[in-house]
C-alpha positions, 0 to 999 in steps of 0.5 A: 334900336326901336321896333320900326313896325312899332314906330309906323303904327303909333298915334303918339306917346302918353307920358306918365309920372308915376306918384301922384299921377298914375299911382293912387294914395296907396302908391298903386296903379288903380283899376280905373287907370289901368283900364283907361292906359289900356284903352289908350294903348289899344288906341295907338299910343306908346306909353313912357313911364317918367319918374324919379324912380328907376328899376330899383324900384316898383314899376308897373309893367306892360302886363299889369297896365295892359299895354300893347304898343311899347312901354318905356321908362324915363327913370331917375329924372331922366337920367336913364332911358329903357325900353320895358319887357311885357313883365318889366325887364329892360330890353334895352337901354336908350340912354344912360347917365351917372353922376361923376365923382366931383359931383357926388362930392358936391351932393355929399357936401350938400347932405352934411350928414343927412341920411341918402339914398344912391340909385345905379341901375337895379341897385340901391344902397342907404345910408343913415345915422341914428334912428330918425334918419333911418325912419325917414329912409325906411319910410322912403323905400315902403313908398318906392316898393324898394329894398335898398341895402344899408351901407355906411358910406357909398365909397366903392360903389357904382356910379349913381343915376341918382342921389336923394337926401332926406330932410324934414325941409327939403324946400330949404335944401334945394335953396341952399343947393341953388347958391353953391357954386357946384350947382350952378350953370348948364350941364351939371346937376341940380337939386329938386324937392322930390316929396315931403322929405326928401330932394333928389338930383336932376341932370340939367342937360338930360332931365324927363324932357330930354329923356322924352325928346330922345324917345320921340327921336327913336320912334319918329315922333315929335314932342307935339306927338306927346301928351305928359301928365305930372305933378311935381317939380321934376315933371 
């Protein structure tokens, strides 16, 4: 459970998206942003990194940011909620959900042979066909600061927290998903554009906002105690 002494002193939670928000164009935290985060921490705020990224990718640590009052990760678009230690280690898992077999099959059907990435905890795998697909997948890994294992398929791997599909037209892919029965209705998986050449899964019943609500409950706060910053469809 969360630290009771920490809960009693908190003024609130600052919820920060990473890419395009806390990160600059180099996909890193600028010294100015780190200084602002550190000042807010000293003023009594905890921080939640709310991102499509998860522990398989580069994430700034509490030490990097000068955070003293708790750093949390609402990762993989809300599929995981972790309390992080000073050096980025996972100290406590507060929530985690995975795609089931039927959901994975629906995403594979939608992908229709496109390059894909599977995130499961700290593990990450990519699958692609041909040089062009490989370029997209590897470019995304460079942005994330991750080192995925290349596989020929996802059969036999751990159940994923998130799946990513690489495509030249992510908007068209999300529109196609909206018309497929497997992506319609509550309590299922949606597909949202994550960037200029990829789309990714979001658990409709436990997205970033649900992850933040869970964290608020853990810390004895409410959503009214949160300030959120983001720039994407999953924020």
